[in-house]
C-alpha positions as CSV (number, residue, x, y, z in Angstrom):
1,X,0.0,0.0,0.0
2,X,1.4,3.4,-1.0
3,X,1.0,6.2,1.4
4,X,0.9,9.7,0.0
5,X,1.4,12.8,1.9
6,X,0.9,16.5,1.2
7,X,3.6,17.8,3.5
8,X,5.6,17.1,6.5
9,X,6.6,19.1,9.5
10,X,10.0,19.0,11.2
11,X,9.3,20.2,14.7
12,X,12.3,22.0,16.1
13,X,10.6,22.8,19.5
14,X,7.1,21.3,19.4
15,X,6.2,22.6,22.9
16,X,6.7,26.2,21.5
17,X,5.3,25.5,18.0
18,X,8.7,26.2,16.2
19,X,8.9,24.1,13.1
20,X,9.9,23.8,9.5
21,X,7.2,22.7,7.1
22,X,8.0,21.0,3.7
23,X,5.5,20.9,0.9
24,X,5.5,20.8,-2.9
25,X,3.7,23.3,-5.1
26,X,4.2,24.1,-8.8
27,X,7.3,21.9,-9.2
28,X,9.0,23.5,-6.2
29,X,9.8,22.4,-2.7
30,X,8.5,25.0,-0.3
31,X,10.3,25.2,3.0
32,X,8.5,27.4,5.5
33,X,9.2,28.3,9.1
34,X,6.3,28.6,11.6
35,X,4.0,31.6,10.6
36,X,4.7,34.6,12.9
37,X,1.2,34.6,14.3
38,X,1.5,30.9,15.4
39,X,4.8,31.1,17.1
40,X,4.4,30.9,20.9
41,X,7.7,32.5,21.8
42,X,8.2,35.9,20.1
43,X,12.0,36.1,20.5
44,X,12.7,33.4,18.0
45,X,12.7,35.9,15.2
46,X,15.0,38.5,16.7
47,X,17.3,40.7,14.5
48,X,20.3,38.3,14.6
49,X,18.1,35.3,13.8
50,X,16.4,37.1,10.9
51,X,19.8,38.1,9.5
52,X,21.0,34.5,9.5
53,X,17.8,33.3,7.9
54,X,18.2,35.8,5.1
55,X,21.8,34.7,4.6
56,X,20.6,31.1,4.3
57,X,18.1,32.3,1.6
58,X,14.8,32.7,3.4
59,X,12.5,35.5,2.5
60,X,9.1,36.5,3.7
61,X,6.2,35.0,1.7
62,X,3.9,37.2,-0.3
63,X,1.5,37.7,2.6
64,X,4.5,38.4,4.9
65,X,3.3,35.8,7.4
66,X,6.4,33.6,7.5
67,X,9.9,33.0,6.2
68,X,10.2,30.6,3.3
69,X,12.6,29.2,0.6
70,X,11.4,27.8,-2.7
71,X,13.7,25.1,-4.1
72,X,13.1,24.1,-7.7
73,X,12.5,20.4,-8.3
74,X,14.1,20.5,-11.8
75,X,17.5,20.7,-10.3
76,X,16.7,18.3,-7.4
77,X,19.1,15.3,-7.7
78,X,19.6,14.5,-4.0
79,X,18.5,15.9,-0.7
80,X,21.9,17.4,0.2
81,X,21.0,21.0,-0.4
82,X,17.8,20.5,1.6
83,X,19.8,18.9,4.4
84,X,22.2,21.9,4.3
85,X,19.3,24.4,4.7
86,X,17.8,22.5,7.6
87,X,21.2,22.1,9.4
88,X,21.9,25.8,8.9
89,X,18.5,26.7,10.4
90,X,19.1,24.5,13.4
91,X,22.8,25.3,14.1
92,X,23.1,28.8,12.9
93,X,19.7,30.5,13.3
94,X,18.2,28.7,16.2
95,X,21.2,27.1,18.0
96,X,20.7,29.2,21.1
97,X,17.3,27.7,21.6
98,X,18.6,24.2,22.0
99,X,16.4,22.8,19.2
100,X,18.6,19.8,18.7
101,X,17.2,18.2,21.9
102,X,13.6,18.0,20.9
103,X,13.2,17.5,17.2
104,X,10.3,15.3,15.9
105,X,8.8,14.7,12.5
106,X,5.1,14.8,11.6
107,X,3.7,13.5,8.3
108,X,0.6,15.2,6.9
109,X,-1.5,12.7,4.9
110,X,-2.8,13.7,1.5
111,X,-6.6,14.2,1.7
């Protein structure tokens, strides 16, 4: 039996609703951080963290509700670039929040 999913969430600190969400839309992998309105601890997006996120390649989405990166699937050969983005988010942007101690993964089934 094949299981299809629409997205998955990489919880960095589930108890504080800090996560990275991965989905595919229009032949691109969309990598989004928790929307600003949904984050439970406001200091996650302080000036130095935002600077690091921008250096990694994150920008605010059109509605300016979250940071995201769009990665084209045409050039997708292996997951190394995606792994690099995730590791940089964890170890450069959110390292001070000890996210490496509480990471979990949630799969969102396709409806």
